[in-house]
N, C-alpha and C positions, 0 to 999 in steps of 0.2 A: 661474287667477289669475296674472297677471304680477307678478313682484317688481319694486319700485321700482328696485332696483339694475340689473336687466337693461335697464330703459328708459334709464337714464343711459348705459350702454354703447352702446346702439342709437343714442342721439341724440348721442353724443359724436364730435367730430371727431379727437380724440386717440387714438393707437393704444396700448391697454394691453399691457404686457409680462407682467405677472403680477397675478392677482386672488386675494387671500387674505382670507378672512372679510369679504366685502363691502368691501374696500379696493381702490381703483383705483390702481395705481402706474404712471405714464406713463414714457416713455423720458426726459423732462426730470428727473423725480424720480429715476430711476436714475442718470443722469449726475451729479446733485447729490449723491447718496449716495456715489457711487464717488469723486467729488472730495473730499468731506468725509473718507471713510476713508483716502485717500492723504495728505491733509494731516495727519491725526492720526498716521499711521504715521511720517511724516517728522519730526514733532515729537518723538514718543516715541523715535525712533532718535537724534535730536540730544541728548535728555536722557540717554539710556543711554551714548552714546559719549563725551560731554565734559561730565561733571557738574562738574569741577574748574575749568573755564575761567571760569565765572561766579562761583564762590564763592572760589576762590583758596586758597592754602595758608595765608595768615594766619588765616582763619576756622577752618580745621582745627586749627591750632596753638592758637588761642584756646580752643577747645572741649576739646582735649586737656589744656591747663593747668587749666581750670576743673574738669574731671573728676577730675584728680590731686589738686587742692587739697581738693575736697569729699570724695573718698575718704579722704584722710589725716585730715580733720576727724572723719569718721565713725569711723575706727578709733581715734583718740585718745579721742573721747567714749565708745566702747564699752569701751575699756580702763579708763577712769575709772569707768564703771557697774560693771564687774567688781570692781574694787578696793573700791568703795563697798559692794557686796553682801557682800563677804568681811568688811569691817569691821563691818557692821550685823548679821550673824548671830552668835548666841551661841556658836557652835562654828566650827571651821576647815573651810571647805568643801573645801580642798585635802587636808586630813588625812582627812576623811570619805570622799572619792571616791578618792583615791590609795592610801591605806594600808588603810582599813577596807572598801573595795569596797562602799560603801552605794549600792545601786542606786536607792533612793527619793530620796536627796539628788541623784543624778545626773539623774534625770528632772526634778526640780523646778528644777535649775540649768539644764538644757536648755531648759525652758519660759521661764525668766527671760531666758536669752540670746536665744531667738527673738523674744520680746517687745520686748526692748531694740533688737534689730536692726531690727525693723519700725518702731519709733518713730523711730529715728535716720534710717532711709531716707526715711521720710515727712517728717520735718523738713527733711532736705537737699533733697529734691525739691520741696518748697514746696507 
């Protein structure tokens, strides 16, 4: 029994270069693929070599300023939360951790600090 694919090759006027899993790739297809790969490589090289030409230093400066402002806002809110936590607890957190070496309070404060940090980061990120 002859496979249909072999009849296509026998009846075809095109000369196949490669046959992979019943897929006929002609010399025209290979030329197209080579040209596409070359164009893609040139585009990638252009992007890698000169990313700042299209964007400009103004955009970079704008992003650096925005990152600095949001970082400072995050630090200020974080310090405010730590002060609020110190005021709301019935004991001094600084005294318990620094002088009494209370490990349980240290773990709870560490969890609070991580939670506040994640909430502030999510709020700034949007």
